[in-house]
C-alpha positions in Angstrom: 116.7 146.6 19.6 117.6 143.3 18.8 114.7 140.5 19.1 115.1 138.0 21.8 115.9 134.4 20.8 112.9 132.1 21.7 113.6 129.6 24.3 112.9 126.0 23.6 115.0 122.9 24.6 117.6 123.8 22.2 118.0 127.2 23.7 118.2 125.5 27.5 120.3 122.9 26.5 122.7 125.6 25.2 122.4 127.5 28.4 122.8 124.5 30.6 126.0 123.8 29.0 127.5 127.1 29.2 126.7 127.0 32.8 128.5 123.8 33.0 125.3 122.4 34.6 125.5 119.4 32.1 127.8 118.1 29.5 127.6 118.6 25.9 126.8 114.6 25.3 123.8 115.1 27.9 122.3 118.1 26.7 122.5 116.8 22.6 120.7 113.4 24.0 117.8 115.3 25.4 117.8 117.3 22.2 117.6 114.3 20.0 115.3 112.6 22.2 112.7 115.5 21.7 113.3 115.7 18.1 111.1 118.4 16.2 109.6 119.3 19.8 113.1 120.6 20.9 112.7 123.6 18.5 109.3 124.9 19.3 108.8 127.8 21.8 108.1 126.7 25.7 105.1 128.5 26.6 103.7 129.2 29.0 106.6 130.5 30.8 106.5 127.7 33.8 107.2 125.1 30.9 110.9 126.6 30.7 111.5 125.7 34.2 109.8 122.4 34.2 112.0 121.3 30.9 115.2 121.5 33.7 113.8 118.2 34.6 114.4 116.3 31.3 118.1 117.5 31.5 118.6 115.9 34.8 119.2 119.2 36.9 115.8 119.5 38.8 112.7 117.4 40.1 109.2 118.5 40.1 107.0 118.4 43.1 103.4 117.3 41.8 100.4 119.4 42.4 98.3 116.7 41.0 96.8 113.7 42.7 99.8 111.5 43.7 97.5 108.7 45.0 99.7 107.8 48.2 101.4 110.8 49.4 103.0 109.2 52.3 104.8 106.7 50.1 105.4 109.2 47.4 107.7 111.5 49.4 110.4 108.7 49.2 110.5 108.3 45.5 110.7 112.1 45.5 113.6 112.6 47.7 115.2 109.3 46.1 114.8 111.4 42.5 116.1 114.4 44.1 119.2 112.9 45.7 120.0 110.8 42.4 120.8 114.2 41.0 123.8 115.0 43.1 125.8 112.2 41.5 126.5 110.3 44.8 127.3 113.2 46.9 123.9 112.8 48.8 122.2 109.6 49.9 118.9 108.9 51.5 117.3 106.2 53.0 115.6 104.5 56.3 112.4 106.3 55.4 109.5 106.4 57.9 106.0 108.1 57.9 104.4 108.3 61.0 100.9 108.8 60.5 98.6 110.6 62.7 95.8 108.3 62.9 98.2 105.0 63.0 94.5 103.0 64.0 93.2 103.6 60.7 92.9 101.1 57.7 95.9 100.8 55.3 95.9 103.8 52.9 95.9 101.4 50.1 92.8 100.0 51.1 89.4 100.7 49.4 87.9 103.0 51.8 88.2 106.3 50.5 87.4 108.0 54.0 90.3 106.3 55.6 92.5 107.3 52.6 91.4 111.3 53.3 92.0 110.9 57.0 95.8 109.6 56.9 97.6 112.5 54.9 98.9 114.2 58.1 102.1 112.7 59.9 105.7 113.2 60.3 108.1 112.0 57.5 111.5 110.8 58.9 114.5 109.9 56.6 118.2 109.9 56.8 120.4 112.2 54.8 124.1 111.2 54.5 123.4 109.5 57.6 121.6 112.3 59.5 118.1 111.7 60.4 116.0 114.7 59.5 112.0 114.8 60.1 109.5 117.1 58.7 105.8 117.8 59.8 103.5 116.7 56.8 100.2 118.5 56.7 98.1 117.5 54.0 94.6 117.5 54.1 94.4 114.0 52.1 96.7 111.2 51.3 96.2 112.1 47.7 98.2 115.0 47.4 101.5 116.4 48.6 102.1 118.9 51.4 104.1 120.9 48.9 105.9 123.2 51.2 107.1 120.1 53.5 108.2 118.5 50.2 110.1 121.6 49.2 111.8 122.1 52.7 112.9 118.6 52.7 114.4 118.7 49.1 116.2 122.1 50.2 117.9 120.0 52.9 119.4 117.3 50.6 123.0 119.1 50.8 126.6 118.2 51.0 129.6 119.9 52.5 131.5 119.1 49.7 129.1 120.2 47.0 128.6 124.0 46.2 125.2 123.3 44.6 121.8 123.4 46.5 117.9 123.1 45.5 116.0 126.0 45.0 112.3 126.3 44.1 111.7 128.3 41.2 109.2 131.3 41.6 106.3 131.0 39.4 105.1 134.2 40.6 103.5 133.0 43.8 103.5 130.3 46.4 101.1 128.6 44.3 98.2 128.6 46.6 95.9 126.9 44.5 98.1 123.8 43.9 97.8 124.0 40.3 101.3 124.1 39.0 104.0 121.7 40.1 107.0 123.1 41.9 110.3 122.8 40.5 113.4 122.2 42.6 116.7 123.0 40.6 120.2 121.8 41.6 122.5 124.6 41.2 125.1 127.1 42.5 124.5 130.8 43.4 126.2 131.6 40.2 124.3 129.1 38.2 121.1 130.1 39.1 121.9 133.9 38.3 122.6 132.5 35.0 119.4 131.0 34.4 117.7 134.1 35.5 119.5 136.0 32.9 119.4 133.8 29.9 116.3 132.0 30.6 114.1 134.1 33.1 113.9 131.7 35.7 114.0 133.2 39.5 113.8 131.6 42.7 112.0 131.6 45.7 114.0 132.0 49.3 114.3 128.8 50.8 111.4 127.6 52.7 
């Protein structure tokens, strides 16, 4: 039996190019940027999926401290929308906190910052208003499920691609690994599974 090829940035670039997810120029640019590191094997396995962000076909939902989650959702959704090449636009963000009478979350009172994590995120996607219930216990951390659902909602009728969350073996209950949201067609997701071992959760 032939030995399987190690998966590194060079191999990821080849696969993404073969699947028409990126151009040869973009692939080479990423490989050149990483230099010698592009030839080192990606381990552990979830680093393979994380590498897709560098190629502009994925966005990561951070499991670690993001300082002010209610403001971070806007940045995250804008980053995801930018991957669509203009087919999806987002705007008019508003986060209605459950405790509007509390101090500004950018203040110094740690107790206030802990309380204002819950609320409702509102924004427009291609002119359509969407809203998502946010249930993080602290404004320091994202509601991973709500963030995933919001990114999955970023779609366009004239684009066969959609965002799906990489399956790292669980729903990441401990919040220790970033969720990777990949923009791809169903055929491209199958190619990622076949060539890189990347599988995906069903939509949230």
